[in-house]
C-alpha positions in Angstrom: 0.0 0.0 0.0 1.1 3.5 -0.8 -0.3 6.0 1.7 -2.5 8.3 -0.3 -4.7 11.4 0.3 -8.0 11.4 -1.7 -11.0 13.6 -2.4 -14.4 12.1 -2.9 -17.9 13.4 -3.3 -21.1 11.9 -1.8 -24.7 13.0 -1.9 -25.2 12.2 1.8 -22.9 11.9 4.8 -22.5 8.6 6.7 -25.4 8.3 9.1 -27.8 10.3 6.9 -30.6 8.5 5.2 -29.6 7.8 1.6 -25.9 7.3 2.2 -24.5 4.6 0.0 -20.9 3.7 -0.5 -21.7 2.6 -4.0 -22.6 6.1 -5.0 -19.3 7.7 -3.8 -17.4 9.3 -6.7 -13.7 10.0 -6.9 -12.3 13.5 -7.5 -8.6 13.6 -6.8 -5.6 11.8 -5.2 -2.0 12.3 -4.2 0.5 9.8 -2.9 2.4 10.3 0.3 1.2 13.8 1.1 -1.9 16.0 1.3 -1.9 18.8 -1.4 -2.5 22.3 -0.3 -5.5 22.5 -2.6 -7.2 19.6 -0.9 -7.0 21.5 2.4 -8.2 24.7 1.0 -11.3 23.2 -0.6 -12.6 21.7 2.7 -12.0 25.2 4.1 -13.8 26.7 7.1 -17.0 24.7 7.0 -15.3 21.4 7.5 -16.5 18.8 10.0 -15.0 15.4 11.1 -17.2 12.5 10.2 -17.2 8.7 10.3 -16.2 6.9 7.1 -17.2 3.2 6.9 -14.8 2.5 4.1 -12.4 1.7 7.0 -13.5 -0.8 9.6 -12.5 1.4 12.5 -14.1 4.3 10.7 -17.6 3.0 11.1 -17.9 4.4 14.6 -15.1 7.0 14.9 -14.7 10.3 13.0 -11.7 9.9 10.7 -12.2 12.1 7.6 -13.2 15.7 6.9 -16.3 16.7 5.1 -17.4 20.1 3.7 -20.3 21.3 1.5 -19.4 21.0 -2.1 -20.8 24.5 -2.8 -18.2 25.9 -0.5 -15.4 24.0 -2.3 -16.7 25.2 -5.7 -16.7 28.8 -4.5 -13.2 28.5 -3.1 -11.9 27.1 -6.4 -13.5 30.0 -8.3 -12.0 32.5 -5.9 -8.6 30.9 -6.2 -8.8 30.7 -10.0 -9.3 34.4 -10.1 -6.0 34.9 -8.2 -3.9 32.3 -10.1 -1.3 33.1 -12.6 -2.2 32.6 -16.3 -1.6 28.9 -17.3 1.9 28.5 -18.7 1.1 25.7 -21.1 -1.6 23.4 -22.5 -1.1 20.9 -19.7 -1.9 23.5 -17.1 -5.0 24.6 -19.0 -6.2 20.9 -19.2 -5.4 20.4 -15.5 -7.4 23.4 -14.3 -10.3 22.6 -16.6 -10.4 19.1 -15.1 -10.6 20.5 -11.5 -13.4 22.8 -12.5 -15.3 20.1 -14.3 -15.0 17.6 -11.5 -16.0 20.0 -8.8 -18.9 21.3 -10.8 -20.2 17.8 -11.3 -19.6 16.8 -7.7 -22.3 15.7 -5.3 -23.4 17.7 -2.2 -20.5 16.8 0.1 -16.8 16.9 -0.4 -14.8 14.3 1.6 -11.1 14.6 2.4 -9.6 11.2 3.3 -6.2 11.3 4.9 -6.5 8.2 7.0 -3.5 6.5 5.4 -1.3 9.5 6.0 -1.9 9.7 9.8 0.6 7.5 11.6 -1.9 6.7 14.4 -4.9 4.4 14.8 -8.4 5.7 14.2 -10.1 6.5 17.5 -7.0 7.4 19.4 -6.3 10.8 20.9 -3.3 11.2 18.6 -5.4 10.6 15.5 -8.0 13.1 16.7 -5.3 15.6 17.3 -3.9 15.1 13.8 -7.4 15.6 12.3 -7.9 18.8 14.4 -4.5 20.1 13.1 -5.6 19.5 9.6 -8.9 21.3 10.2 -7.0 24.3 11.6 -4.7 24.3 8.6 -7.7 24.2 6.2 -9.4 27.1 8.0 -6.2 29.1 7.9 -6.0 28.6 4.1 -9.6 29.6 3.7 -9.1 32.8 5.6 -6.0 33.5 3.5 -8.1 33.1 0.4 -10.8 35.5 1.7 -8.2 38.2 2.3 -6.4 37.5 -1.0 -3.1 36.7 0.7 -1.0 35.8 -2.3 2.0 34.9 -0.1 0.2 32.3 1.9 -1.3 30.9 -1.3 1.9 31.1 -3.4 2.2 27.3 -4.1 -1.2 27.2 -5.6 -1.1 30.4 -7.6 1.7 29.2 -9.9 0.5 25.5 -10.1 0.4 24.0 -13.6 -0.4 20.4 -14.3 -0.7 17.8 -11.6 1.6 19.0 -8.8 2.2 18.5 -5.1 0.2 21.7 -4.5 -2.9 20.6 -6.4 -2.8 16.8 -6.7 -3.9 14.5 -9.5 -7.5 15.1 -10.5 -9.5 12.3 -12.1 -12.7 10.4 -11.4 -10.5 7.3 -11.2 -9.5 8.4 -7.7 -12.5 6.3 -6.6 -9.9 3.4 -6.8 -8.7 4.6 -3.4 -12.0 3.4 -1.9 -10.4 -0.1 -2.0 -7.0 -1.7 -2.0 -5.1 -1.0 -5.3 -4.1 -4.4 -6.6 -2.7 -6.0 -9.7 -5.4 -6.8 -12.3 -5.4 -9.0 -15.3 -3.8 -7.0 -18.1 -6.4 -8.1 -20.6 -9.0 -6.3 -18.5 -7.3 -2.9 -18.9 -7.9 -1.1 -22.3 -5.2 1.4 -21.7 -2.6 -1.4 -21.8 -3.7 -2.6 -25.3 -0.8 -2.3 -27.7 1.8 -2.0 -25.0 4.3 -4.5 -23.7 3.8 -5.2 -20.0 7.3 -5.6 -18.4 5.8 -6.6 -15.1 3.8 -5.5 -12.0 5.8 -3.4 -9.6 4.2 -4.0 -6.2 6.1 -1.3 -4.3 4.9 1.3 -6.8 1.5 -0.2 -7.4 2.1 0.1 -11.1 2.6 -1.9 -14.3 5.9 -1.1 -15.9 5.2 -1.0 -19.6 7.0 -0.2 -22.9 5.9 0.6 -26.4 6.2 -2.0 -29.1 9.6 -1.8 -30.7 11.2 0.3 -27.9 11.7 -2.2 -25.0 14.3 0.1 -23.2 11.9 3.0 -22.9 9.5 2.3 -20.1 6.7 3.9 -18.1 4.6 3.3 -15.1 0.8 3.2 -15.0 -1.6 2.2 -12.2 -4.3 -0.4 -12.6 -6.9 2.4 -12.9 -5.0 4.3 -15.6 -3.1 7.0 -13.9 0.3 7.4 -15.6 2.9 8.0 -12.9 5.7 7.9 -15.6 4.2 8.5 -19.1 6.0 6.9 -22.0 6.3 10.3 -23.5 9.0 11.2 -20.9 11.1 8.5 -22.6 12.6 7.2 -19.4 15.0 4.3 -19.2 16.6 2.4 -16.3 13.6 3.1 -13.9 14.8 2.3 -10.4 11.4 1.2 -9.1 13.1 -1.0 -6.5 13.5 2.2 -4.4 9.7 2.7 -4.3 9.5 1.3 -0.8 11.6 4.3 0.3 9.2 6.7 -1.6 11.4 7.3 -4.7 12.1 6.2 -8.2 15.4 6.8 -9.9 15.5 7.2 -13.7 17.4 8.2 -16.8 16.2 9.3 -20.2 16.8 7.7 -23.6 18.6 10.9 -24.6 21.1 10.8 -21.7 21.1 7.3 -20.3 24.2 7.9 -18.2 22.6 10.8 -16.3 20.2 9.8 -13.4 17.6 11.7 -11.5 15.0 11.0 -8.8 11.2 11.3 -8.9 8.6 10.7 -6.2 5.8 8.1 -6.4 3.6 10.7 -8.1 6.1 11.1 -10.9 7.2 14.5 -9.8 10.9 15.0 -10.5 12.8 16.2 -7.4 16.3 15.8 -8.7 16.9 16.4 -12.4 19.2 13.9 -14.2 22.9 14.5 -13.6 25.8 12.5 -14.9 26.6 9.5 -12.7 24.7 6.9 -10.7 22.2 7.3 -7.9 21.5 5.0 -4.9 18.6 5.8 -2.5 19.8 5.1 1.0 16.7 6.1 3.0 13.5 8.1 2.5 15.7 11.2 3.1 19.0 10.4 1.5 20.5 9.5 -1.8 24.1 8.7 -2.8 25.4 10.3 -6.0 28.5 8.7 -7.7 30.2 10.4 -10.5 31.7 8.6 -13.5 35.2 9.2 -12.0 34.1 7.6 -8.7 33.7 10.8 -6.7 30.7 10.5 -4.5 28.5 12.5 -2.1 25.4 12.1 0.0 22.4 14.4 -0.9 19.3 15.1 1.0 15.9 14.3 -0.4 13.8 15.9 -1.8 15.8 19.2 -2.1 19.1 17.7 -3.2 21.1 19.6 -0.5 24.6 18.4 0.1 24.9 16.3 3.3 28.4 14.8 3.0 31.1 15.0 0.3 33.5 12.2 -0.4 31.6 9.2 0.9 33.0 5.9 -0.3 30.7 3.4 1.4 27.3 3.6 3.1 25.5 0.8 4.9 22.6 0.4 7.3 23.4 -0.5 10.9 21.5 -2.8 13.3 20.7 0.1 15.6 18.8 1.9 12.9 21.5 4.5 12.0 23.7 4.6 8.9 27.5 4.0 8.7 29.4 6.3 6.3 33.0 5.6 5.4 35.6 7.5 3.5 39.1 6.5 2.5 41.9 8.5 4.0 44.8 9.7 1.9 47.7 8.6 4.1 47.4 4.8 4.6 44.4 3.9 2.5 42.5 2.8 5.6 38.8 3.8 5.8 37.5 6.0 8.6 33.8 5.9 9.4 31.2 7.9 11.1 27.5 7.6 11.8 24.4 9.6 10.5 20.7 9.1 11.1 18.2 8.4 8.4 17.7 12.2 7.8 21.4 12.8 7.2 22.1 14.4 10.6 25.7 13.6 11.6 25.9 11.8 14.9 29.6 11.0 14.8 32.0 12.5 12.3 34.1 10.3 10.0 37.0 10.1 12.4 36.9 6.5 13.7 38.2 3.1 12.5 34.9 1.5 13.8 31.7 2.4 15.5 29.8 -0.4 17.2 26.0 -0.2 17.8 24.5 2.4 20.1 22.7 1.0 23.1 18.9 1.3 23.1 18.8 3.0 26.5 22.0 4.8 27.0 22.8 5.6 23.4 26.5 4.9 24.0 28.7 3.1 21.4 32.2 1.7 21.5 34.4 3.5 19.0 38.0 2.8 17.9 40.9 4.7 16.3 44.2 3.5 15.0 46.9 5.2 17.1 50.6 4.5 16.7 49.9 1.3 14.8 47.4 -0.2 17.2 43.6 0.0 17.5 42.4 1.5 20.7 38.9 1.9 21.9 36.7 4.5 23.5 33.1 5.5 24.1 30.9 8.0 22.3 27.3 8.9 22.6 24.7 9.7 19.9 25.1 13.4 20.4 28.6 13.1 19.0 30.4 13.5 22.4 33.6 11.4 22.9 32.9 10.2 26.5 36.0 8.1 26.9 39.0 8.8 24.6 40.3 6.0 22.5 43.0 4.8 24.9 41.7 1.3 25.9 42.9 -2.0 24.6 39.5 -3.5 25.0 36.0 -2.5 26.1 33.5 -5.2 27.1 30.6 -6.0 24.7 28.6 -9.1 23.8 29.8 -9.1 20.2 32.2 -7.1 18.1 29.2 -4.9 16.9 27.2 -4.7 20.2 27.0 -1.7 22.5 29.1 -1.8 25.7 28.0 -4.3 28.3 26.7 -2.7 31.5 27.3 -4.2 34.9 25.9 -2.1 37.8 25.9 0.9 35.4 29.7 0.4 34.8 31.6 -0.8 31.8 34.6 -3.1 32.0 37.7 -2.0 30.1 41.4 -2.8 29.8 43.6 0.3 29.3 46.5 0.6 26.8 48.9 -0.7 29.5 46.8 -3.9 29.9 45.3 -2.9 33.3 41.7 -3.6 34.2 39.3 -0.9 35.1 35.6 0.1 35.1 34.2 3.1 33.3 31.2 5.1 34.3 28.5 6.0 31.9 30.1 9.4 31.3 33.4 7.7 30.3 35.3 8.4 33.5 37.4 5.7 35.3 35.7 4.4 38.4 39.1 3.8 40.0 42.8 4.0 39.0 43.8 0.9 37.1 46.5 -1.1 39.0 46.1 -4.8 38.1 46.0 -6.9 35.0 42.9 -9.1 34.3 43.5 -12.7 35.3 42.2 -14.1 32.0 42.4 -12.9 28.4 38.7 -13.6 27.8 36.7 -10.6 28.9 33.7 -12.7 29.8 35.9 -14.6 32.3 37.8 -11.6 33.7 34.6 -9.7 34.6 31.7 -11.2 36.4 28.3 -9.7 37.5 29.8 -7.8 40.4 33.5 -8.4 40.6 36.7 -8.8 38.5 39.4 -11.5 38.4 42.8 -9.7 38.5 46.4 -10.6 39.0 48.3 -9.4 42.1 51.9 -10.7 42.7 51.3 -13.7 40.5 48.1 -14.7 42.2 44.5 -14.6 40.9 42.3 -12.3 43.1 38.7 -11.1 43.0 38.3 -7.4 43.0 35.1 -5.3 43.4 34.0 -2.6 41.0 35.6 0.1 43.2 39.1 -1.4 42.8 39.3 -3.1 46.2 40.9 -6.6 46.3 38.5 -9.1 47.9 39.8 -12.7 47.9 42.9 -14.6 46.8 42.4 -17.8 44.8 45.3 -19.6 43.3 48.3 -19.0 41.1 47.5 -17.4 37.8 48.6 -20.5 35.9 46.4 -22.8 38.0 43.5 -20.3 37.7 43.7 -20.3 33.9 44.0 -24.0 33.7 40.9 -24.4 35.8 39.0 -22.0 33.6 40.1 -23.7 30.4 38.9 -27.1 31.8 35.5 -25.6 32.6 35.2 -24.0 29.2 36.2 -27.3 27.5 33.6 -29.2 29.4 30.9 -26.7 28.6 31.8 -26.8 24.9 31.7 -30.6 24.9 35.5 -31.1 24.2 35.9 -33.2 27.3 33.2 -35.6 26.4 33.9 -39.1 25.4 33.0 -40.1 21.8 29.3 -40.3 21.5 27.7 -43.7 21.6 26.2 -44.5 18.2 22.4 -43.8 18.2 19.6 -45.7 16.6 18.1 -44.0 13.6 14.7 -44.4 11.9 13.3 -43.5 8.5 9.9 -41.9 8.2 8.3 -45.2 7.2 9.8 -47.0 10.3 8.6 -44.3 12.6 5.1 -44.4 11.1 5.0 -48.2 11.4 6.5 -48.7 14.8 5.9 -45.5 16.9 3.3 -45.9 19.6 0.6 -43.2 19.2 -0.2 -43.0 22.8 3.4 -42.6 23.8 3.8 -39.9 21.1 0.8 -38.0 22.6 2.3 -38.3 26.1 5.6 -36.9 24.8 3.8 -34.1 23.0 1.8 -33.3 26.1 5.1 -32.2 27.7 5.3 -29.4 25.1 1.7 -28.3 25.7 1.6 -28.1 29.5 -0.4 -31.3 29.7 -3.1 -30.2 27.2 -4.1 -33.6 25.7 -6.2 -32.1 22.9 -3.4 -30.0 21.6 -1.0 -32.9 22.0 -3.2 -35.2 20.0 -3.5 -32.5 17.2 0.3 -32.0 17.2 0.9 -35.8 16.8 -1.6 -36.0 13.9 -0.1 -33.0 12.1 3.4 -34.4 12.6 2.6 -37.8 11.3 0.8 -36.4 8.3 3.9 -34.4 7.4 6.2 -37.4 8.1 4.2 -39.4 5.6 5.2 -36.9 3.0 8.8 -36.6 4.1 11.8 -37.8 2.1 11.7 -41.6 2.5 15.5 -41.8 2.9 15.7 -39.2 5.7 16.7 -40.6 9.0 16.0 -39.4 12.5 18.1 -40.3 15.6 16.7 -41.6 18.8 16.7 -44.5 21.2 13.2 -45.5 20.0 11.0 -44.6 17.1 9.0 -42.4 19.5 12.1 -40.6 20.7 13.3 -40.1 17.1 10.0 -38.2 16.5 10.4 -35.8 19.5 12.1 -32.9 17.7 9.5 -33.2 14.9 6.8 -32.9 17.5 8.5 -29.8 18.9 8.8 -28.3 15.4 5.0 -28.8 14.9 4.3 -27.3 18.3 6.5 -24.3 17.6 5.8 -23.6 13.9 2.2 -24.6 13.6 0.6 -24.3 17.1 2.6 -21.5 18.6 4.1 -23.4 21.5 7.8 -22.8 20.8 10.2 -20.6 18.9 13.5 -20.7 17.1 15.7 -17.8 17.8 19.4 -17.3 17.0 22.0 -15.8 19.3 21.6 -12.4 17.6 17.9 -12.2 18.1 18.1 -10.4 21.4 15.7 -7.7 20.2 13.0 -10.4 19.9 13.1 -11.2 23.6 10.7 -8.4 24.6 8.3 -9.8 22.0 8.5 -13.4 23.1 4.7 -13.5 23.5 4.4 -13.2 19.7 6.6 -16.3 19.3 5.2 -18.5 22.1 1.5 -18.0 22.6 1.0 -18.7 26.4 -1.1 -16.6 28.8 1.9 -16.6 31.2 3.9 -14.6 28.7 1.3 -12.0 27.7 2.5 -9.5 30.3 6.2 -10.2 30.0 8.5 -7.2 29.7 12.2 -7.0 29.9 12.2 -4.0 32.2 15.7 -4.7 33.5 17.3 -4.9 30.1 20.6 -3.0 29.9 22.6 -2.0 26.9 24.9 -4.8 25.8 22.8 -7.6 27.3 23.1 -10.8 25.2 20.6 -13.4 24.3 21.3 -15.5 27.4 20.4 -12.5 29.6 17.1 -12.1 27.8 16.3 -15.8 28.2 17.1 -15.7 31.9 14.6 -12.8 32.2 11.9 -14.9 30.5 12.7 -17.9 32.7 12.4 -15.7 35.8 9.1 -14.4 34.6 7.8 -18.0 34.1 9.0 -19.3 37.4 6.1 -18.0 39.6 3.7 -19.8 37.2 5.5 -23.1 37.9 6.8 -23.1 34.3 10.3 -23.7 32.9 11.8 -22.2 29.8 13.7 -24.9 27.9 16.1 -25.1 25.0 15.8 -28.5 23.2 19.3 -28.5 21.9 22.1 -26.6 23.7 25.7 -25.8 22.7 24.6 -24.2 19.4 24.1 -20.7 18.1 20.3 -21.4 17.7 17.9 -21.7 20.5 15.0 -24.2 20.1 12.7 -22.8 22.8 9.7 -24.3 24.5 7.9 -24.0 27.9 7.2 -27.0 30.1 5.6 -27.3 33.5 8.1 -27.5 36.4 6.7 -30.9 37.3 7.5 -32.1 33.8 11.0 -30.8 33.6 12.7 -34.1 34.5 10.5 -36.1 32.1 11.2 -33.5 29.3 15.0 -33.8 29.8 14.8 -37.6 29.8 12.9 -37.7 26.5 15.1 -35.1 24.9 18.2 -37.1 25.8 16.7 -40.2 24.3 16.1 -38.1 21.1 19.8 -37.4 20.8 19.3 -33.8 21.9 21.1 -31.8 24.5 18.3 -30.2 26.6 18.9 -27.2 28.7 16.6 -25.9 31.4 17.2 -22.2 31.4 17.6 -20.6 34.8 
């Protein structure tokens, strides 16, 4: 869908006797904005009314209505003030407006529902509608006093433009969803070659017979967004989801420009290539490779000399440029509008945290990369003088522990940084292990003092001596090896079963009992899960094999897959899906999760922290969060009753899985 403003006429308003949606007629439309003329025409006599075209609009006022007589009078008064039409297209456009208004029914309706970023019936929506009414009234008053300055965009308007909109009775297409139709049903496509349907532009791309490279765009109701007469080539319709289309012309195929989804050119063609970065930004690259970032729609220069641009996980945009001295790129960060958050002065900028808006940055200093902290206001909180700063991944924001951030300075000494980048204490000791996740714990550090491993609190005070550093490291290595499975003996060969063997040998009652573990004991859902799983198994690759001690056990992971993917009682998330944790109720449909919120989330928290929060939320409900198969980057999540936890683990082990009960 492309958000569109539309004008309609109707003989009666909703709620009045005689109102009929079938008799509504179209007058005008404009994509992505509300033209000034639309607002002027509803004028001072406007009222908010319900509009049953939208489901929520049956009971809540959501559009503006005004007497058509008032709109006709306003147009006549405006026409008297307007400049003389510059060309035939302007004459035709003004005549169309006059004719459509003259033939309109008693009421004019301005529908801007799609352009208001709030739900109908909410206070925010009502406020937006009130603001539009106030703007319409102000324009009406400007017309009454002949204020040419306030009406300037309208006075010079020619053909269809952002000020006047596109006027045609075909605007009644906006009363329903605009969708692809069979091309043989559309007479205006006869004799043309249909290149394809462009969903993001809600248009057919077409070409004239014999000129396949020259293409245009036309809607299913006959509005030409890009007429063939413009002789456009290389239409970049793939940017339509950002609100723009790039293009070149047959006369200058190496020069590219930008138009909006109404076909209005905002950047005339210029030599080189164009790449739309966001709804507000476009990158222009010259034939010699020189590039720059321009703002849309006005084309104002944002940054010169940009070599690389890419979207970030935190919603901002990385910009890189190559330095002249050592050919290393330096990068900075901008937002989607082009506002510079961090200048291009860093070797890397990790993600900003959601709460604190702090990122880890790095610079190359004397041949080594050192790290610091910066915020989204562009302030360098901690200078780049640290060998390492703790984060969950190499792109994550800093990990917070008691509102402090673990760091190792350039001399290799451990310290904690405050949120304003200051050292919480003077660094004196080296960390006792090279892995940051070992050296720093939830409320203390492991450090080295006189060859011994000590614990130290976050104020820099030594707490307890443990062992020699070598013994400490050896113990940690053994623990990590065990956790990663390196210390395990070779796995005992497991039985495996084909789909046919499972279907022939598996006991249905036992399968239902196993499935019931995944559905909190709900026998009906368990039975349905078994039926669906066996139906899919019957269509499986006959040579596929599933491991398990028994045919039933070999089917356990398949039962979980059905529970998760079909019945909403499980979820598959990978280690990077930490932002999905607050929305776990959308993945696992359980009443106990409906009110879950990760209120204690801190910047830098990893997936395991989020899963622990879910587990803590479930515990009072006597439920356990489980991962069917641990030691992998993917989490196969489910929820079982606490009383079933042992039985679940037993069955999962029989199914050659490594179950984990998340604490």
